[in-house]
C-alpha positions in Angstrom: -2.9 -48.1 27.8 -3.6 -47.0 31.4 -4.3 -43.2 31.6 -3.5 -43.2 35.4 0.1 -44.0 34.6 0.7 -41.1 32.2 3.7 -39.1 33.3 6.1 -36.7 31.6 9.4 -38.1 30.2 12.3 -38.2 32.7 14.0 -34.8 32.8 11.2 -33.1 31.0 10.0 -31.1 34.1 12.0 -29.0 36.6 11.0 -27.6 39.9 10.6 -23.8 39.7 13.2 -21.6 41.5 11.7 -20.4 44.8 13.2 -17.0 45.5 13.0 -14.7 48.5 12.7 -17.5 51.0 15.5 -16.6 53.5 19.3 -16.5 53.6 19.6 -20.3 53.9 18.0 -20.9 50.4 20.8 -19.1 48.5 18.1 -17.0 46.8 17.0 -14.8 49.7 17.2 -11.1 50.4 17.4 -9.6 46.9 16.0 -12.8 45.3 18.6 -13.0 42.6 17.8 -9.5 41.3 21.0 -7.8 42.6 21.1 -4.3 44.1 19.3 -1.2 42.6 18.6 -0.5 39.0 15.6 -1.0 36.7 15.6 -4.9 36.8 15.6 -5.0 40.6 12.4 -3.2 41.0 8.8 -4.5 40.7 7.3 -3.5 37.3 10.8 -2.8 36.0 10.6 -4.4 32.6 12.5 -3.3 29.6 10.4 -2.2 26.5 11.4 -3.7 23.1 14.2 -1.7 21.5 15.4 -0.2 24.8 19.2 0.0 24.9 19.9 1.2 28.4 19.4 4.9 27.7 21.7 4.8 24.6 19.9 6.2 21.5 18.1 3.1 20.2 18.8 1.8 16.7 15.4 2.6 15.3 16.0 6.3 16.2 19.6 6.3 15.0 18.8 5.2 11.5 17.6 7.7 8.9 14.0 7.5 7.8 13.4 7.5 4.1 10.5 7.3 1.7 6.8 7.5 2.2 4.1 5.0 3.2 0.8 5.6 1.5 -2.0 4.6 3.8 -4.5 4.6 1.0 -2.6 2.2 -1.3 -4.8 -0.4 -2.9 -3.3 -3.9 -3.4 -5.0 -5.9 -6.1 -5.2 -9.7 -6.4 -3.9 -10.3 -9.9 -5.5 -12.9 -12.3 -4.2 -13.5 -15.8 -6.3 -14.4 -18.8 -4.2 -17.5 -19.4 -5.4 -18.9 -16.0 -9.0 -18.2 -16.9 -8.5 -20.1 -20.2 -7.2 -23.1 -18.2 -9.8 -23.2 -15.5 -13.1 -22.2 -17.0 -15.2 -23.6 -19.8 -16.6 -21.5 -22.7 -19.7 -19.5 -21.8 -19.0 -19.5 -18.0 -19.5 -16.5 -15.8 -16.3 -15.7 -13.9 -17.0 -13.7 -10.7 -15.1 -13.5 -7.4 -16.6 -16.6 -5.9 -15.8 -18.7 -9.0 -12.2 -17.5 -8.9 -11.9 -18.2 -5.2 -13.3 -21.7 -5.5 -10.7 -22.5 -8.2 -7.8 -21.0 -6.0 -7.1 -18.0 -8.3 -7.9 -15.5 -5.5 -7.0 -16.0 -1.8 -8.1 -13.0 0.2 -11.5 -11.3 0.0 -10.0 -8.1 1.3 -8.1 -7.3 -1.9 -10.0 -6.3 -5.1 -9.4 -8.4 -8.2 -7.6 -7.1 -11.3 -7.6 -9.0 -14.6 -4.3 -8.8 -16.7 -3.7 -9.8 -20.3 -0.9 -12.3 -19.9 -1.6 -15.6 -21.7 -4.0 -16.4 -24.5 -7.8 -16.5 -24.3 -10.0 -18.2 -26.9 -13.1 -18.9 -24.8 -16.1 -16.7 -24.6 -16.3 -15.7 -20.9 -18.3 -13.2 -18.9 -15.7 -11.8 -16.4 -16.8 -9.7 -13.4 -13.9 -8.0 -11.6 -13.0 -4.8 -9.9 -10.5 -3.7 -12.6 -9.2 -4.7 -16.0 -6.1 -3.7 -17.9 -6.9 -2.2 -21.3 -5.2 -5.2 -23.1 -7.2 -7.7 -21.1 -10.5 -5.9 -21.9 -9.6 -5.9 -25.6 -8.7 -9.6 -25.6 -11.8 -10.6 -23.7 -14.0 -8.8 -26.2 -12.0 -10.1 -29.2 -12.8 -13.7 -27.9 -16.5 -12.8 -27.8 -16.7 -12.4 -24.0 -17.5 -9.3 -21.9 -15.7 -7.5 -19.1 -17.9 -6.2 -16.3 -16.5 -3.8 -13.8 -17.8 -4.5 -10.2 -17.8 -1.8 -7.6 -15.6 -2.4 -4.6 -17.4 -3.0 -1.3 
């Protein structure tokens, strides 16, 4: 392969339109922008959602509900998954769950839920536990340790 012969495929490139280069070019004078108006002027761009002065859609539609800026979204892990992926006597913390693909984001705190069966003795360290998950962990001989959120 000769690198000096590299070229784009035929028809892949086009010459750019050169505007404002005199009446003979066909794109002179107003340079394809027409007469007057917002688009004819320099810096005359249209912001997203602008509808030519008509009341924009996002202002016409009614607003409903409430967005809580302090909402905490938990990464949920079920006891059944801990049963599958960890051996008895293991300490299950955030890093162990992350390495096994149970938890993706380090931004979200982890909550352990009671879905599935657990027969192994595990030491589970998480930010939150459901009551049923805590009871099942302790019934299997393990412990549930609550870790403070960073």
